[in-house]
C-alpha positions in Angstrom: -4.5 -23.9 -9.9 -6.8 -21.1 -10.7 -6.4 -17.4 -10.5 -7.8 -14.0 -11.2 -5.1 -11.2 -12.0 -6.6 -7.7 -10.5 -5.3 -4.2 -9.6 -6.1 -1.0 -8.2 -4.7 1.8 -10.5 -2.1 -0.7 -11.4 -0.9 -1.8 -8.1 -1.7 -5.1 -9.7 -1.6 -8.7 -7.8 -2.5 -12.2 -8.6 -5.7 -13.2 -6.4 -5.6 -17.4 -5.4 -8.8 -18.5 -3.2 -7.6 -20.5 -0.9 -11.1 -21.8 0.2 -11.1 -24.3 -3.2 -7.4 -24.2 -3.6 -4.7 -25.5 -2.0 -1.6 -25.0 -3.7 1.4 -27.1 -2.7 4.0 -24.6 -2.8 6.4 -22.3 -0.8 3.9 -19.2 -0.9 7.2 -17.2 -1.3 9.1 -19.2 -3.7 5.1 -19.1 -5.6 5.1 -15.5 -5.5 8.9 -15.4 -7.4 8.0 -18.0 -9.6 4.2 -16.1 -10.8 5.0 -12.7 -10.4 8.1 -12.4 -12.6 6.6 -10.3 -15.6 8.9 -12.0 -18.5 8.4 -16.0 -17.1 5.3 -15.7 -14.7 1.9 -14.4 -14.8 3.2 -10.6 -14.0 2.2 -8.9 -11.0 3.6 -6.9 -7.7 2.3 -9.6 -5.5 0.2 -12.6 -5.0 -3.0 -11.7 -2.8 -4.1 -15.9 -0.7 -7.5 -15.4 0.5 -8.4 -17.8 3.2 -10.8 -18.7 5.8 -10.8 -16.4 8.9 -12.0 -17.1 12.6 -12.4 -13.7 13.1 -13.3 -12.0 9.7 -15.2 -12.7 6.5 -11.4 -13.6 4.9 -8.0 -14.0 6.2 -5.7 -11.8 3.8 -1.8 -13.0 3.1 0.0 -10.8 0.4 3.3 -11.8 -1.1 5.6 -9.1 -3.1 7.1 -9.7 -6.3 10.2 -11.0 -4.3 8.7 -13.4 -1.9 8.8 -11.0 0.9 5.8 -10.9 2.9 4.3 -8.2 3.5 1.6 -7.3 7.1 -0.7 -5.3 4.9 -1.6 -3.7 1.4 -3.8 -1.1 0.5 -4.2 -2.4 -2.9 -3.9 -5.6 -2.1 -7.4 -5.0 0.2 -8.9 -3.6 -2.9 -8.5 -6.8 -5.0 -9.2 -9.1 -2.3 -12.5 -7.8 -1.2 -13.3 -6.9 -5.3 -12.9 -10.8 -5.3 -15.0 -12.2 -2.4 -17.8 -10.1 -3.4 -17.7 -11.2 -7.6 -17.5 -14.2 -6.7 -20.6 -14.2 -4.8 -19.1 -15.5 -1.8 -20.6 -12.5 -0.1 -23.9 -10.4 -0.8 -23.0 -7.7 1.8 -21.3 -4.2 0.5 -19.3 -4.0 3.8 -17.1 -7.1 4.9 -13.9 -7.2 7.5 -10.8 -8.8 6.4 -8.0 -10.4 8.6 -4.7 -9.0 7.9 -1.0 -9.6 9.9 -1.8 -6.0 11.0 -5.7 -6.3 12.3 -9.1 -6.5 11.1 -9.8 -4.3 8.4 -13.6 -2.9 7.7 -13.8 -2.5 4.2 -16.9 -0.8 2.3 -17.2 -1.4 -1.1 -19.0 0.5 -4.2 -21.3 -1.8 -6.0 -22.4 -1.1 -9.9 -24.2 -4.3 -11.8 -23.3 -6.5 -9.0 -19.6 -5.9 -9.7 -17.1 -4.0 -6.8 -16.1 -0.7 -8.8 -14.0 0.5 -5.8 -13.6 0.3 -2.3 -12.7 2.2 1.1 -11.0 1.1 4.4 -9.6 2.7 7.4 -5.6 1.5 7.8 -6.0 2.0 11.7 -3.5 3.4 13.7 0.1 5.2 12.2 3.5 6.0 13.9 5.9 8.9 13.4 9.1 7.2 13.6 11.6 9.7 12.6 14.8 10.1 14.5 14.0 7.3 16.4 11.1 8.0 17.8 7.6 5.9 17.9 4.7 8.2 18.2 1.0 7.6 18.0 -0.1 10.4 15.1 -2.8 12.3 16.5 -3.8 15.8 16.5 -1.0 16.5 19.2 1.6 15.9 16.5 1.0 19.0 14.8 2.5 20.7 17.5 5.7 18.8 17.3 8.5 21.3 16.6 9.5 20.5 12.6 12.6 19.0 12.8 10.8 16.1 15.3 9.3 15.3 12.5 11.9 15.4 9.4 15.2 13.2 10.0 18.1 13.8 8.2 19.3 9.8 6.5 23.0 10.2 4.7 22.9 7.5 1.7 26.0 7.5 0.4 27.4 10.7 0.1 24.2 12.7 0.2 22.3 13.3 2.8 18.1 13.3 2.1 15.4 14.9 4.4 12.6 12.0 5.4 9.6 11.8 7.2 9.6 8.3 8.6 6.1 6.6 9.2 4.3 3.2 9.7 1.0 2.8 8.7 0.8 -0.6 8.9 4.0 -1.0 6.9 6.9 1.4 6.7 7.5 4.2 4.2 10.3 6.9 3.8 9.0 10.2 2.8 10.7 12.6 0.6 9.3 16.1 -0.5 10.5 17.1 -3.8 9.8 20.2 -5.8 9.5 17.9 -9.2 9.4 14.2 -8.4 10.1 13.7 -12.0 13.7 14.9 -11.5 14.4 13.1 -8.7 17.1 10.4 -8.9 14.3 7.5 -8.7 16.2 4.5 -9.6 19.4 4.7 -8.2 18.2 6.5 -4.8 15.2 4.1 -4.0 17.1 1.6 -3.2 20.0 2.5 -1.5 16.8 3.9 1.1 15.0 0.8 0.9 18.1 -1.6 1.7 19.2 1.6 4.0 20.9 0.2 7.3 18.3 2.7 9.1 15.6 0.4 8.3 16.1 -3.2 9.6 13.3 -4.3 7.6 13.8 -2.5 4.5 11.0 0.4 3.5 9.0 1.8 1.0 10.1 4.7 -0.5 7.4 7.6 -1.4 8.4 10.9 -3.3 6.1 13.9 -3.1 5.4 16.7 -4.7 2.6 19.2 -3.3 0.4 20.7 -5.6 -1.9 22.3 -3.7 -3.5 21.8 -0.1 -5.7 19.3 -1.7 -3.4 17.3 -4.5 -0.5 15.7 -4.0 1.4 13.8 -6.5 3.4 10.9 -5.4 6.0 8.5 -7.1 6.3 5.1 -5.5 9.3 2.3 -5.0 7.3 -0.7 -3.0 9.2 -2.9 -0.7 10.0 -6.0 -2.3 8.9 -4.6 -5.6 10.7 -2.1 -7.0 8.7 1.1 -8.8 5.0 0.6 -9.1 2.2 2.7 -10.3 0.6 2.7 -7.4 1.0 2.1 -3.3 -2.4 2.8 -1.5 -0.4 2.8 1.8 1.9 4.9 0.3 -0.5 7.1 -0.9 -1.5 7.4 3.2 1.8 7.9 4.3 2.3 10.6 1.7 -0.5 12.1 2.4 -0.1 11.7 6.5 3.5 13.4 6.2 1.9 16.5 4.0 -0.7 17.0 7.3 1.5 16.9 9.5 4.2 19.4 7.9 1.3 21.9 6.9 1.1 21.6 3.5 -2.4 20.1 2.8 -5.5 20.7 5.0 -7.1 17.1 5.3 -8.6 15.2 2.6 -6.4 14.7 -0.6 -6.3 13.7 -4.0 -3.3 11.7 -4.7 -1.8 11.3 -8.4 0.1 8.3 -8.9 1.6 7.1 -12.3 -1.8 4.8 -12.6 -4.0 7.2 -11.5 -5.3 8.6 -8.4 -6.5 7.6 -4.5 -8.1 9.6 -2.4 -7.3 10.0 1.6 -9.8 11.8 4.0 -7.7 12.6 7.6 -9.4 13.5 10.0 -8.5 16.5 12.6 -7.2 13.5 14.9 -5.3 12.0 12.4 -7.3 8.4 11.4 -7.3 7.7 7.5 -10.0 6.4 5.0 -8.0 5.3 1.8 -10.4 5.0 -1.3 -9.7 4.0 -4.7 -10.9 1.2 -7.5 -10.8 -2.2 -8.3 -10.4 -3.8 -11.3 -10.5 -7.4 -12.5 -7.9 -7.9 -15.6 -8.6 -11.6 -16.4 -8.9 -15.2 -14.5 -7.1 -18.5 -15.3 -5.0 -21.7 -14.4 -1.9 -21.9 -14.4 0.0 -25.7 -13.5 2.6 -25.2 -11.0 
């Protein structure tokens, strides 16, 4: 089976072209095997791209543990770059069918290769305190106590903003994200009974009104150098709480992503995409 290894500032994926390949293997088990960094190719997840009746291509994403995720920012960047660079389109914009709906992706091309891309993740929802509230300009008028939820984790209480931006994210603000109990707290929150489908966990440090830092724990993966939807969730939570004004530069372990937030709460995520290598593996 042929594959392509790609990443967006360290959020790495194995891209499988199901237009040409038909892997006779359970996709979840395939992800577990190939994403293993010691015995496989190594990646945060697998992106399967296949024909779509409603978009340029359909994207299915499996995390390293085999679980399926409805949408992935880095996965969309990787899939779109592969699609263009492989000559499957000559257009700088394309549409991608995901489990979270169709996403329109705009690509920045240089020397006939995609260098960066941007897309709108779509509607986001505040889910703190058991409510589901569509994020728009009115949400900023809510009392702070409605935005922040107090979560009991073992013997401690953690203040979170719980959002869904296509996938769930628990956002935690800290004065210094380098000193949070990341390795112990993150898996406990991911699998907390509050989140029956598990959740991503994002630790945010506000630098100023245009810059934040983010340390990301990805559901089904663990610590990640970059999580696109995490950058969106972190920026939105910062915007809702009045820490940032709108357009936000998000610094992650692997590099920087850009999140633009309109006055009515709509977001656009922008970031780079890089091909690492192409190869073939015998299953």
